[in-house]
C-alpha positions in Angstrom: -6.3 139.1 30.8 -5.6 135.5 32.0 -2.9 133.8 30.0 -3.7 130.5 28.4 -0.2 129.2 29.6 1.8 130.7 32.3 5.3 129.6 33.0 6.9 131.3 36.2 10.5 130.8 37.0 10.5 127.0 35.9 13.8 125.2 36.5 14.2 121.6 35.5 17.3 119.6 36.8 17.9 116.0 36.0 20.1 114.0 38.4 21.3 115.0 41.9 19.8 118.1 42.9 22.4 120.9 42.8 24.7 118.7 40.7 22.5 117.4 38.0 21.9 118.8 34.4 19.9 121.9 34.3 17.6 121.5 31.4 15.7 124.8 32.1 16.7 127.6 34.2 14.5 130.3 35.5 12.3 130.2 32.3 9.2 132.5 32.5 6.6 133.2 29.5 2.9 133.8 28.9 1.1 132.6 25.9 -2.4 134.0 25.5 -5.4 132.2 23.8 -5.4 132.2 20.1 -1.9 133.4 20.1 0.4 131.7 17.6 3.4 130.6 19.4 6.6 128.4 18.4 9.4 127.2 20.4 12.7 127.5 18.3 16.1 126.4 19.4 19.1 124.1 18.8 19.0 120.6 19.9 19.2 120.1 23.7 18.1 123.6 24.7 15.2 122.6 26.7 12.2 122.7 24.0 10.9 119.2 24.7 11.4 119.3 28.4 9.5 122.5 28.6 6.5 120.8 26.6 6.5 117.8 28.7 6.3 119.9 31.9 3.2 121.6 30.5 1.8 118.3 29.5 2.5 116.9 33.1 4.8 114.0 31.9 7.6 115.6 34.2 7.4 117.7 37.4 9.7 120.9 37.5 12.2 121.2 40.0 10.9 124.6 40.8 8.7 127.3 39.5 5.1 127.0 38.7 2.7 126.2 35.4 -0.6 127.6 35.2 -3.1 126.7 32.4 -6.1 129.2 32.0 -5.3 130.5 35.5 -5.3 127.0 37.2 -2.2 125.7 38.9 -1.1 122.3 37.5 1.1 121.0 40.1 0.2 117.2 40.7 -2.4 117.3 38.1 -1.9 114.2 35.8 -1.5 114.7 32.0 -4.9 113.3 31.2 -6.6 115.9 33.5 -4.9 118.8 31.9 -6.6 120.9 29.2 -3.7 120.4 26.7 -3.2 117.9 23.8 0.2 116.3 23.1 1.7 115.3 19.7 4.8 113.4 20.5 8.0 114.3 18.8 8.6 112.6 15.5 10.7 112.8 12.3 7.3 113.6 10.5 4.1 114.3 12.2 2.0 113.3 9.3 4.3 111.8 6.7 1.4 111.6 4.0 0.9 115.6 4.2 3.1 118.3 2.9 5.3 120.3 5.3 2.8 123.4 4.8 -0.3 120.9 5.5 1.5 119.8 8.8 2.3 123.5 10.0 -1.5 124.3 9.2 -3.0 121.3 10.6 -3.8 122.8 14.1 -5.4 125.8 12.5 -7.4 123.6 10.1 -8.7 121.6 13.3 -9.8 125.0 14.9 -12.0 125.6 11.7 -10.1 128.6 10.7 -10.7 129.9 7.2 -8.5 128.6 4.3 -7.2 132.1 3.6 -6.1 132.7 7.3 -4.4 129.2 7.4 -2.7 129.7 3.9 -1.4 133.2 5.1 -0.3 131.9 8.5 1.6 128.9 7.0 3.2 131.1 4.6 4.3 133.7 7.3 5.9 130.7 9.4 7.8 129.3 6.5 9.2 132.9 5.7 10.0 133.5 9.5 12.2 130.3 9.6 13.5 130.9 6.0 12.2 127.9 4.5 9.4 129.2 2.0 10.6 126.7 -0.7 9.8 123.5 1.3 6.1 124.3 2.0 5.1 121.7 -0.8 7.5 119.0 0.1 6.2 115.8 1.6 7.1 115.4 5.4 
């Protein structure tokens, strides 16, 4: 089965090669179509760098990125089959935390019962079930 996103041995170094800051070091992962996937980690661990690489806003120092089986090297962001929501304190401040979490599933036309169950599971996963109704 072809992965929707395949990251193979990605390294990203900022600054002088061999002497710069390694934001990512030999990262590999596969994300399959319709899989609910989350990047969690502390500030500075490389989450945003990885997303910028997938989107095409940065080029990796080494390694490869494939989207639906196609190599993305040199392909500009507007030609990649991905969407980008830029990092912000609150994606949609007029919506609740739960609504923000479920927004992508809602845009996919998923049933409300599935969205609610997934949002609940995700809030439980990060041990924040009590913040679902809070406005972002």
